[in-house]
NUSEBA-772554 format. One record per atom (N, C-alpha, C): x, y negated, z negated. Coordinates in steps of 0.2 Angstrom, whole numbers, plus 5000, padded with zeros to 4 digits. Each point is the difference from the previous one (the first is absolute). Layout:
N
XYZ...
END
This chain:
829
500450065000499649945000500449945000500650004996500449944999500449995007500250065003500449995006499549975006499450025000499549985005499949924999500049974994499949934999500649965002500650034999500749975002500049995008499850065003500050005007499549955003499449994997499549955002500349934999500349994995500349934999500649985005500450055001500549995005499749995007499550035002499649995006499749935000499749984995499749935000500649955000500650014997500549955000500350005007500050055004500350005007499549965004499450014999499549975004500049924999500149984993500149934999500649975003500650045000500649985004499949995007499650055003499949995007499549945002499749974995499649945001500449945000500650004999500449945000500249974994499750034994500249974993500650024998500449954996500650024997499950024993500250064998499950034994500750024997500049974993500650014996499950054995500450055000500050054995500449984994499749974994500349974995499850044993500450024996499850044994499649954995499650034997499549964995500449964995500550034997500449974995500449945003500350015006500349945003499549945001499550025003499549955002499749964994499950044994499749964994500649964997500650035000500549964997500249935004500050015007500149945004499549954999499350025000499549964999500049964993500150044995500049974994500649954999500650015003500549955000499849945003499750005006499849945004499549974995499550034997499549974996500449964994500450044997500449974994500449945002500350005006500449945002499549945002499450025002499549955002499849964993499850044995499849984994500549954997500650034999500549964997500249945004500150005006500249945004499549955001499450035002499449955002499449994996500050034994499449994996500249994992500450044997500050004993500549964996500649995004500649974996500049935003500249954995500149935002500749995003500149955005500649985002500349964995500750014999500449964995500049935001499949985007500149935002499549954998499450025002499449964999499550034995500250064997499650034995499350025001499950015007499350025002500050075003499450034999499950075004499749985007500050045005499849985007499349974999499550034996499349985000500049934998500449984995500049934997500349955005500550025004500349965004499649995006499650055002499549995006499449964998499850004994499449964998500249935000500649984997500349935000500149985008500350045004500149985007499449995003499550044999499349995004499749944997500049984994499749944997500449945003500750005000500449955003499849995007500050055004499849995007499349985001499550024996499449975001499849934997500549984997500049934997499649994993500050064996499650004994500549974995500249945000500549974996499749964994500449984995499849964994499649945002500249965005499649945002499450015004499850065000499450015004499550044996499450015002499550034996500050074999499750034995500050074999499650045005500250065002499650045005499850074997499650035003499750064997500650055000500150044994500550055000499950055005499450025002499950055005500349985006500049945002500349985006500750015000500349984995500850014999500150085001499650044996500250075000499950025007499549985004499850025007500649985004500249945000500649985004500650044999500250014994500650044998499950075002499450034999500050075002500050015008499649955004500050015007500649985003500449964998500649985003500750034998500050014993500750024998500050064995499550024997500050054995499450055001500150055004499550055002499850054994499849974995499950054994499349984998499750034994499449984998499949934997499449975001499949944998500049994992499850064997500050004992500749994998500550035003500750004998500349935001499849975006500249935001499749954995499450014999499749954995500350014993500150064998500350014993500749975000500450005005500649975000500049925000499549985004499849935000499849974993499650044997499749984993500649994995500550045000500550004996500449945001500149975006500449945001499649944997499450014999499649944997499950004993500250054996499950014993500649974996499849954996500549974996500250044994499650054998500250054995500450055003500150015006500550055003500649975003500049945002500649965003500149944996500749994999500249934997499849945005500150025006499949955006499550035005499449994999499550035005500149975007500050045005500149985007499449995003499450014997499349995004499649964995499749945002499549964996499350035001499850044995499450035001499449964998499450015003499449974997499550055000499850014993499550054999500250054995499750064999500250054996500650045002500649994998500550045002500250054995499650024995500150054995500349974994500150054996500449994993500450074999500450004994500350064999499650064998499349984999499550064999499650015006499849955003499550015006500349995007499850035005500249995007499749935002500249985006499749945003499350015004499749955001499450005005500250025007499550025003500250035007500249945004500450025006500349955004499549955003499450025001499549965003499849944996500150014993499849954995500649954998500650025001500649964998500349965006500349944998500349965005500849994998500449995005500749994998500349955005500649984998500549975005500750014997500549985003500750004997500149954995500450024995500249964995500549955002500249954996500549965002500750044999500050044995500650044999500250055006499450025003500150055006500349965006499949945000500349965006500750005000500350014994500750014999500350065003499650055000500250075003499950005008499649965003499950005007500149945004500249944996500149945003500549995005500550045000500549995005500050055006499450045001499950055005500149975007499849945001500049975007500749985002500550014996500749985002500550055001499750065003500550055001500450034994499750004995500450024994500050074998499550045003500050074999499950045006500150065001499950045005499250025001499850015006499350025000500050075004499450044999500050065003499250015003499950045004499350015003499650034995499349985000499650034996499850085002499550034997499950075000499950025008499749955004499850025007500449965005500549964997500449975005499749945003499449984998499749945003500249934997500350004994500149944996500750024997500349954997500650004996499949984993500450034995499949984993500750004997500149964995500749994997500250074996500650015001500350064996500149994993500149934998500049984993499949925000499749984994499949935000500649964998500049935001500649964998500150004993499550004996500050004992500549954997499749944999500449954997500150014992499750054997500250014993500050084999500350024995500150074998499350044998499650015005499350024999500050074996500550045002500050074997500150004993500549964998500149994992499449964997499849955003499549964997499350034999499850045005499350035000500050074999500650045000500050074999499750045006500050064999499750045006499950074997499550045003499950074998499850045006500250065001499850045005500250074999499650055003500250075000500150035007500650025001500150035006500050075000500450045004500050075000500750024997499950024994500650024996500449954997499749945000500349944996499549954999500149954996499549954998500449944998499749945000500349944998499549974994500349964995499649974995500549944998499949945002500449954999499649954995500349974995499749964995500149925002499549964999500049935002500549964996500349955002500449954997499849935001500349964996499949925000500349975006499749965004500249975006500649964999500049964995500549954998500750044998499950054996500550044997500450045006499650035004500350045006500449955004499749945002500349955004500749984997500049984993500649984997500550065001499950064999500450055001500350015007499549995005500350005007500449945001499949944998500449955001500750004997500050034994500750024997500450055004499650055003500350055004500349975006499749955003500249975006500749974999500149974994500649964999500550054996499850054998500450054996499950075002500250025006499850075003500250064995500549994996500350054996499750004993499449964999499750004994499850064997500150014993499850064997499350014999499750064998499350014998499949964994500450004995499949964994499949935001500449975005499949935001499349995004499850045004499449995004499450014995500150044995499550014995499949944995500549955000499949944997499549965003499950015006499549965004499350045000500150075001499450045000500050054994499849984994500150044995499650065000499450005004499650065000499449985004499650055002499449995004499549954997499649975004499549954998499350025003499650024996499350035003499549955001499650015005499549955001499549994994499950064996499550004995500349984993500749985000500349984994500150064995499950004994500150054995500750004998500250064997500750014997500350065004500749995001500450065003500550024996500050064998500550034995500650035003500650004996500550045002500449975006500449954999500449975005500650045002500250054996500550045002499850055006499450025000499750045005499949955006499949944999499949955006500750005004500549994995500750005003500250065004499850064998500150065003499650005007499449975000499650005006500449955005500249954998500449955004500650025003500350054996500750035002499950055005499550054999499950065004499450005005499649954998499350005004499550054997500150034995499550044996500149994993499450004997499949994993499350004997499950004994499350004997500049954995499549955001499949954995499350004997500049974994499350014996499749935000499450005002499649945000499550004994499949944997499550004995499549945001499450004998499649945000500149964994499949935001500149954995499449994996500150004994499450004995500149944995499449984997500049964995499650034994500249994994499750034994499849954996499350004998499849954995499350024998499749954996499350024997499550005006499550044999499550015005499549944999499849975005499549944999499450024998499749974995499350014997500050074996500650024997499950064996500449994993499950054996500249994993500550064999500649984999500550064998500250045006499949985006500150045006500649965004500450055003500549975005499950025007500349975005499950025007500749995003500050055005500650005004499849985007500249945002499849975007500550015005499950045005500450015006499949945005500649965001499949955004500450015007500450055000500450025006500050085000499950035006500050075001500650025004500250064999500650035004499850005007500549995004500050005008499650065002499449985004499650065003499550034995499949974994499550034995499549955000499450025000499449964999499750014993499649954998499650004993499650065000499650025005499650065000500350064999500650015002500450065000500350014992500149944997500250004993499450024996499449975001499450014996499950085001500050025006499850075001500550054996500649985000500550044996499950004992499849944998499949994993499350044998499549995004499450044999500150074999500450035005500250075000500450024994500549964998500450024994499649994993499549965000499649994994499450054999499750025006499450045000500250075001500550025004500150075002500650034996500649975001500650034997500149984993499649954998500049974993500849984997500449995005500749984998500049934999499549965002500149934998499449984995500249974995499549984995500249934998499549974996500149934998499749955004499650025006499749955004499350004999499749945000499349994999499749995006500349965005499749995006500549975005499850005007500549985005499549965005500349945001499649955005500449975005499850005006500349975006499749935001500449954998499849935000500349965006500350045004500449975006499649965004500249945002499649965005500549955004499849975004500449965005500449944996499649974995500249954996500650014995499950064996500550024995500450055002499950045006500450055002499950064996500550055000499950064997499949994992499550034998499850004993499750064997500350054998499850064998500050014992499550004997500049994993499850074997500550024996499950074996499949984993499450014997499849984993500350064995500349984995500350054995499450004995500050064997499650014994500349974994499649994995500249964994500650044997500549974998500650034996500550045005499949995006500450035005500649965001500650025000500649975002500149995007499949945003499949995007500750025004500649994996500650025003500150075001499750044995500150075001499550035006499449965000499550025005500349985007500349955001500349985006500550055002500450034996500550055001499750065003499450024997499650055003499749995007499849945001499749985007500650005005500649984998500550005005500250085002499950044995500250075000499550045004499449984999499450055003499649975006500149945001499649975006500549965005499749985006500449975005500349934998499849984994500349944998500850005000500350055000500750015001500150055006500349985005500150045006500750015002500250055004500750015002499949985008500649975002500149995007500650035003499950055004500650035003500349965006500649974999500349965006500350055004499949995007500350045005500149965006500649965001500149955005500250045007499550045002500150035007499849965005500449985005499849955005500350025007499849975005500350025007500649945001500650035002500549965001500350025007499949965005500250025007499650075002499450004998499650065002500150064996500450004995500250064996499849984992499750054997499849994993500650014996500049944995500650004995499749974994500350024994499949984994500549954998499749934999500549954999499949974993500549974997500049964994499949935001500049964995499849935000500549965005500650014999500549975005500050025007499950065001499950035007499449975003499449994997499449985002500149925002500449974996500149935002500549995006500450045000500550005006499750015006499550055000499750025007499549945002499749974995499649945001500449945003500649994997500449945002500350015007500250075001500250015007499549995005499450024998499449985005499949935001500049964995500049935000500549975004500650024999500649985004499850015008499850065001499850015007499549965003499449994996499549965002500249935001500349974995500249935001500549995006500450055001500549995006499650015006499550045001499650015006499649945001499749974994499649945001500449945002500649994997500549955002500250005007500150065003500250015007499449985004499450024998499449995004499949925000500149974994499949935000500549965004500650025000500649975003499850015008499850065002499950015007499449955003499550004996499449955002500249935000500549984995500249935000500549995006500450045001500450005006499649995007499550045000499650005006499749935001499749984994499749935000500549945002500650014997500549955001500250005007500050065003500250005007499549965005499350014998499549965003500049924999500249994994500049934998500649965004500650045000500549975003499949995008499650045003499849995007499549945001499550004995499649945001500449934999500450004995500449944999500449985006500350055004500449995006499549975005499450035001499549975004499849934999499949994993499849934998500649955002500650024999500549955002500049975007499750045004500049985007499350025003499549974997499350025001499849995007500349945003499849985006500250045006500650034999500350045005499650075000499850024993499750064999499350005004499649944999499450005003500049995008500549975002500149995007500250075003500450044997500250075002499450045000499650004995499450045000499549985006499949945001499549975005500350025007500650005001500350025006500050075002499950044995500150085001499350025003500150065004499450025004499650054995500350034995499650044996500450004993499750044995500250004993500750045000500150055004500650035000500649965003499849965005500549955002500249954995499549984997500149954994500450034995499950064998500450034995500750015002500150025006500750015003500449935000499649955002500349945000500249974993499650014995500249984994500650044997500050065001500650054998500649975003500049985007500649995003500349934999499549955000500249934999500249984992499650034996500149984993500350064995500250055004500450064996499550034995499450015001499650034995499950075002499850044994499850075001499350015003499950065002499350015003499549994995500150024994499549994994499949924999500549965000500049934999499649975006500250025006499649975005499350015001499850074998499350025000499749964994500349994995499649964994499949935002500549975003499949935003499449995004500050055005499450005005499450014996500050044995499350014996499849944996500549964998499949944995499649955003499449984997499649945003500449935000499949965005500349945000500049954994499450014997499949964994500550024994500350065000500550014995500749985002500149965005500649985003500149924998499749984995500149934998500649984996500149944999500649984996499950034993499449994997499950034993500150075000499850045005500150075000500850025000500349955003500850015000500350004993499749954996500249994993499950064996499350035001499850064997500550065001500150005007500450065002500750004997500349945000500749994997500050024993499449984996500050024993499950074999499650035004499950085000500750035002500349975005500750035002500450014994500149944996500450004994499850054995499450004999499750044995500150085002499950015006500250075002500750024999500449965002500850014999500150014993499749964995500250014993499750074998499450025002499750064998500450065002500250005007500450055003500750014996500349944998500650004996499950044993499449984997499950034993499850085001499750025005499950075002500650035001500449975004500750035001500450024994499949954995500450014994499750074997499450005000499750064997500250075003500049995007500250065003500850025000500449954999500750015000500350004993499749984995500350004993499650044996500250064997499650054996499849964993500449954998499949974994499449955000499949975006499549965001499350045001500150065003499450045001499850034993500450024995499950024994499649944996500349945000499749954997499349985002499950015006499349985003499550064997500250065000499650054998499949994992500549984996499949994993499549944999500149945004499649954999499250015002499950045005499450025002499650044995500450054997499750044994499849954994500549954999499849964994499449965002499949985006499449965002499450044999500050075001499450044999499850004993500550014995499950004993499749934998500249955002499849934998499250005002499850035006499349995002499650064997500250064999499650054998500250044993500649974997500250044994499549994994500050054996499550004994500450034994499849984994500350024994499950084999500550034997499950074998499450024996499750055002499450024996500150064995500550045001500250064996500549994995499950014994500550004995500450065000500749994999500450065000500350024993499950064998500350024994500650045001500649974997500650035002500150064996500550045002500250064996499950075003500250054997499950075003499250014999499750045005499350015000499850044994500350054998499950044994500049974994500549954999500149974994499549944999499849975006499549955000499350034998499950065003499350034998500050024993500650034997500050024993499949944995500349945002500049944996499349975000499650025005499449975000499450034997500250064997499550044996500049974993499449984998500049974993500150064995500349984994500150054995499450004995499549965001499450004995499550055003499550024995499550045002499549965004499550045004499549975003499549974995499850034995499549984995500449964995499949944998500449964995499650014994500450024994499750014994499849934997499550004996499849934997500449994994500749995000500450004995500149924998500249994994500149934998500649965004499949945001500549965003499949934998500449955003500049934998499949965007499649955000499949965006500449934998500449985004500549944998499949955005499949944998500049935004500649974999500449995005500749964999499949935000500549964997499949935000500049975007500350045005500049975007499450025004499550034997499350025003500050075003500450054998500050065003499750054995499650055003499650054996500250075001500250044995500250075001499850044994500150065001499850044994500650054999500150024993500550054999499750075002500550055000499850075002499550034995499550035002499650034995500350064997499950014994500450054996499650034994500150064998499650024995500249974993499650014995500249974993500650034998500250075001500650034998500649975003499949985007500549975004500249934997499449964999500149934997500350004993499950054996500350004994500750025000500250055005500750015001500449945002499649965005500449945002500149954995499550004995500149954995500650024995500050074999500650024996500749995003500050005007500650005003500249925001499649965000500249935000499549965004500049935000499649965003500149995008499450005003500149985008499849935000500449965003499949935000499949985007499649945001499849975006500349935001500049985006500249935001499449954997500049945002499649954997499350025001499650014995499350025000499549954997499549995003499549964998499450034996499850065002499550034996500150085002499850044994500050075001499350034997499750045003499450044997500150075001499750044995500050075000499450035004500150055004499550035004500250075001499650035005500250075003500149995007500350065003500250005007499449995005499450034997499450005004499549954997500249954996499649954997500049945004499749954997499949935003500249954995500249945002500249944996499749945003500049954996499749935002500549955001500049975006500549955002499649935000500349964996499749934999500449955004499749955003500349955004499949934997500449965003500049934997499349965002499650035004499449975002499450034995500250034995499550034995499650065003500350035005499750065003500350074997499750055000500350064998499850065006500550045001499950065005500250064996499650055002500150074997500450045006500650024998500450035005500250074997500150055005500250074998500850004999500250044995500750004998500450055005499750055003500350055004500449975006499749955003500349975006500649964999500149984993500549964999500750035001500549975002500750035001500350024993500350065000500350024994500749984999500249964995500649974999500650055000500550005004500550055000500449994994500350054997500450004994500750025001500449964998500850015001500349984993500450054998500449994994499649974994499450024999499649984994499749935001500049975006499749935002499650015006499449974999499550005006500049935003500249995007500049945003499349985003499849944998499349985003500149985007500550005003500149985007499650055005499850064997499650045004499249994999499849954997499349984999499749985006499349995000499649985006499849934998500049955005499849944999499250004998499849954995499350004998499649985006500249975005499649985006499850055004500450064999499850065004499550044997499849994993499650044997499349964999500049945000499349964999500049945005499449985002500049955005500049934997500649974999500149944997499949945005499849954997499949945004500649965000500149955005500649965000500249974993500650014997500149974994499850044994499650055001499850044994500650064999500150014993500550054998499750044995500350064999499850054995500449984993499649994995500349974994500050054994499650065001500050054994499750065002500050054996499750075001499650024994499550045001499650034994499950075001500050044995499850075001499350015001499850065003499350025001500050074997499450024998499950074997500150014993500250064998500250014993500549954996500549985004500549964997499849934999499449985002499849934999499550004994499950064997499550004994500449974994499649974996500249974993500349935001500049975006500349945001499549944999500149944998499649955000499849975007500550025005499949985007500649975003499949965005500549975004500149924998500649984998500149934998500349965006499649955002500249965006500249924997500549975003500149934999500149975007499849935000500049975006500549945000500149975006500449955001499849944996499449994999499749944996499950014993500350064998499950014992499450044998499650035004499450034998500250084998499750024995500250074998499350045000500150075002499450045000500250074998499650034996500150084999499450035004500150035005499450035004499950074998499450024997499850064998500150055005500250064999500150055005499450045003499549965001499450025003499949995007500450045004500149995007499450035004499949975006499550035004500250075002499550055000500250075002500050015007499649975004500050015008500449955004500349954997500349955004500850014998500450005006500750004999500349935000499649955001500249935000499549964996500349964995499549964996500449944997499649964997500349944997500150014992500649984998500150014992500049944997500049945003500049934997499749955005499649964998499849945004500449944999500349985005500549955000499849935001500249954997499849935002500449985007499849955003500349985006500749984999500550035004500749985000500450054994499650044997500350044995500250075002500450034997500250075002500350044994499950065000500350054995500750005000500449994995500750005000500350074996499550034996500250064997499450044998500150075001499450044998500450064996499850014994500350064996499550044997500150075000499550044997500250004992499549994996500150004993500050074997500550014995500050064997499550004994499949954996499549994995499949934999499649984995499849934998500649974997500550044997500649974997500549975004499950015007500549975005500049924999500649975002500049935000500049975007499549965001500049965006500449945000500449995006500549955000500049965007500049944999500149955006500649974999500349985006500649965001499849955005500149934999499849955005500649975003499949975005500649975004500449954996499749964995500449954996500350044994500150065000500350044995499750014994499350015000499650014994499850075000500150044994499850074999499550004995499450035002499550014995499850084999500050024994499850074999499550004995499550055001499450014995499850075001499650034995499850075000499550005006500050065003499550025005499350004997499950014993499450014997499649935000500449945002499649945000499649995006500150045005499750005007499450055000499449985001499550045000499950035007500050075001500050035006499349985004500149995007499549985004499950065006499449995003499950045006500549985006500050045005500449975006499849945003499449984999499749935003500249944996500350014994500149954995500649965003500049934997500549965002500549984995500050044994500549994995499949944996500549984996500049954995500749965000500049954996500649965000500550044996500650005004500650044997500549964997500349955004500549964998499849935002500249954996499949935002500649975004499849985006500649975004499949935001500649965000500049935001499949995008499949945002499949985007500650035004499950035006500550025004500450064998499850034994500350074998499650065003500350055000499750065003500350064996499650065000500350064997500450045005500650024997500550045004500050074998499850024994500050074998499450014995499650065001499550024995500150075000500050034993500050074999499950024993499950064999499850034994500750034997500149994994500750024997499850044994500450064999499950044994500649984996499949994993500549984996500250064995499750055000500150064996500250065004500349995006500250065004500750024999500250044995500750024999500350045005499650035004500250055006500449955005499649955002500349965006500449944997500049994994500549944997499649944999500449954998499849934998499849965006499449975001499949965006500549945000500249985006500449945001499649955005500249934999499749955004500649985005499850005006500549985005499749945004500349945000499849945003500649975005499849975005500549985005499749945003500549955001499849945004500350005007500350065002500450005006500749994999500249954996500749994999500250034993499650014995500250034994499550054998500250054996499650064998500150014993499450014996500150014993499650064998500350054996499750064997500049994993499350014997499949994993499650054997500150024994499550054997499349974999499550055002499349974999499849984993500350044995499849984993500249934998500549975004500149934998499549955002499450025003499549965002499450014995499849954996499450014996499350015004499650044997499350005003499649944998499649985005499549944999499350025003499649964999499350015002499950005007499550035003499850005007499849935002500149985006499849935003500549954997500550014997500549954997500650005005500549954999500549995004500650044999500150044995500650044999500649964998500650045000500649974998500550005006500549964999500549995005500550065001500150035006500350065001500749995003500149945003500749985002500149925001500649984998500149935000500349985007499749955004500249995007500649964999500550015005500649965000499849945005500549965001499949945005499950035007499549975003499850025007499650065000499850044995499550054999499449974999499450035003499449974999499550054998500150075002499550054998500350075001499650044998500250075000499850035007500450045003499950045006499850074999500350034995499950074998499950014993499550044998500050024992499750075000500350044995499750074999500250024993499550044998500150034993499950075000500450044996500050075000500650034998500050074998500650034998500550015006500650014998500650015005499949965006500049945000500049965006500550015005499949995007500550015005499849945005500549985004499949955005500150035007499749975005500150025006499849955005500350005006499949955005499350025004499849955004499450025004500050065004500750025002500150065004500150064995499950004994500150054995500750024998500549955002500750014998500149984992500350044996500149984993500349944999499849974994500449934998500150014993500649994997500250004993499749944996499750024995499749954996500549984994500049944997500449984995499850044993500550004995499850034994499549964996499650034995499549974997500249944996499649954999500149944997499550004994500150004994499550004995499649934999500349955003499649935000499450005005499449994997499550005005499949945004500349954998500049945004500749985003500450055001500749985003499949995007500649985003500049985007500250055005500250064998500250055004500750005003500150055004500750005003499949995008500649975003500049995007500150075004499550025003500150065004499749995007500350015006499849985006499650065003499350004998499650065002499749995007499949945002499649995007499350024999499750025005499350024999499950074996499849994994500150064995499350024998499950074999499550034996500250034994499650014995500350044994499550054999500350064998499550064998500450034994499950074999500250034994500250075002500450044996500150075001499450044997499950055002499450044998500250084999499950024994500150084999499450035003500250065003499550045003499750054995499649984996499750044995499349994999
END
């Protein structure tokens, strides 16, 4: 049976041969292998990989060439994208319209490219969603795209036939800027792929210009100009050691992170929010939300999240809000988000590009060298073209001027000639003109042969000679050529340069990732802590710790702070009251406050947060005190407040339950609160110090507590022109913290005196003198009363105070303090 089939096949083949057809007997293995190699070469060379010179794949180059040829330029109106796709497909790119439109859309997306090459009108998609159909969107070339195609009409690049030989297309674009490095590229070929990351235009051009003048520049020197990629979506990029490896070898893996802000959640109590303002390159908000939802509901690996909201809009940009549950450490939650969601992504750099038609993997310096070599060739060919055109025009101008010098003989010769050819021959013989010059003279209207035209022609002649000389310098001197290329690159940056968007995090990638993992737990225990207000207006908290740890710390020694204005006890998940100079109070959460770093037993207040970041202060309004909330506030008479005009008030701690902002004192016009102190008990001593150096002290029991709406009562009697510079509550029986001291300063002299040197007097009296003024001194600028006083400048730098003076009315010591604030040391107990 098998032999009969073979015989029939041979008979059919013989018949086919006799019909005149050529039949090749090729083994199947060879045929498949050859066909696959042809296909692979076509994909690599004509579809998937970008050219190292202009940074474009064939489809992108053909789209831009088609738009340039059809006149869809930035100074003209948008046209339907379907029209552009159709022109490109019909003339230059015989592939599917969907593939062409997808390639075109990417050129218009500002989240995909640092320098978009197409100015799109309509829905061109987002990192999460695709674009509208080509029949709905419109497009035209961007101004930056004109830098890639603007020199095409000057014989700057080679051309080749299109797919059917009916038209020509450029093999590469002139490319006036390093598009490949600036916008990156991606593509999958057969057995190879490219994945190039975008960079900042200004930085890449700076490196290219340096390489022009220093061809032997090292990679480290070039990285001074290009420290790392710059992504269109911003964010953070980790591990510059890996970046350097990619710049050196053309391959590497970098880690991208979204940029976040951590702070209180608006309209909530005790809740924190992680707000994502910039996402990793190629990641959309919906993708992050889907990953969070999956990790919370299915895998259960992500906890501590109350809700996720996408508030992104055109006005505010990316805004993805992750709401934390009460008591959750947002830093620890952020670390889990980076680990489990696309909020942190890797980018595998693979700089595989076509160089002279061959795929090669290039580093940073090689990519710049290929681009510069291309620009040298483009500018050389452009200069040759311009020189040739100017020489041709100069040749014609020279001929016209010869004719104008003897215009009467020229006219007479032409009139006497039998035909145009005879006139041409006569002009060539009698005036020594070339055929081109003679023909041009015959074609020139008589109205162009006036005396004024002669002046114009002489000016044009001079200009053409100068331009030809300049172009000759470019062609003859490589230094002039390199300088021209450098200057043109600088002009591109001046016109289109932009600030860096991506923040670079230096170091080894593994070490950076390890250092970014917080040591604290996700759930913060509600342990005791202290909230501190510095004399310079910074607010912070101490680390939460258990009672056993606090007791061990007290036994080991004191932990001291810089100049402190107020301290209240709370818990890590508690709340405190912030009091302002306008008589307003705000309830704030303790957890979001920065934890003060501890080194060698001393905690620096420089790590605190400005009060203006915590509460909405009006211009000129400052935070003047703190008060506890919750159990630590029980047993106190309330909050003592003193004003600039000498009014005193003890506000009973009957705070509104549902309001986080309320009034604690009604102020007269022009008055303000200068001090707010939480009373330990009714035995505390209230103290005023006025600008004319009067000190008044009286028991807090003399002031009847009032509600928040009360306006207080007379505290100190002030003479005309005087004001209160200090108000506070002082404990005189506190053996733990030490004896209270009085610090007063006129700006030129400072005096420190024991508080016990000042006798108590009745409320609403004038007090006693606290410092004697020297000649030229008129009033006090600073006053403060409390244990262990310290001085500091307005920047928080420490200032040494003079020794104590037992005389309550002494004149003080000369100390150059400048703008000074005074506070005290505080035990962490």
